[in-house]
Structure formats: C-alpha cells, structure tokens
C-alpha angles and dihedrals in degrees: 000000000000090000090053090051088050093051092047091049091047090051093046091053095043097102121129095245092050092052093046092048096049087049095050092043090051092048094047091048089051091048094046092050092047092050092049092052092046092045095234118135124205142086129267129222118235105241095183093105092220116151116262115220 
C-alpha cells in the first residue's frame, strides 16, 4: 500500500515544471555550499537553458 501511494505521489509531481524546479534547487544548493566551502562569494547563472515560467 505504501508503494502504491509513493507511485501515485511520484506521478502527480511528474510535471515538467516540478522536475525543472527540483533540479534547479538542487543545483543552486550545491553551488551555494561549494562557494561557502571555497570562500568565494557570488551568484551563478543557470546555463541549463530550460524555460522559466
């Protein structure tokens, strides 16, 4: 039953915008953490070319 709920939730969240958003958030979190460890401040530009809505 838990597996079925997990599959339904995954299918419900499987829209293009959701996947792009999760990917961008994960990448931005990685870049922020990396910049904090390396001591460099600054923002990065998202070069993925994905549409922004």
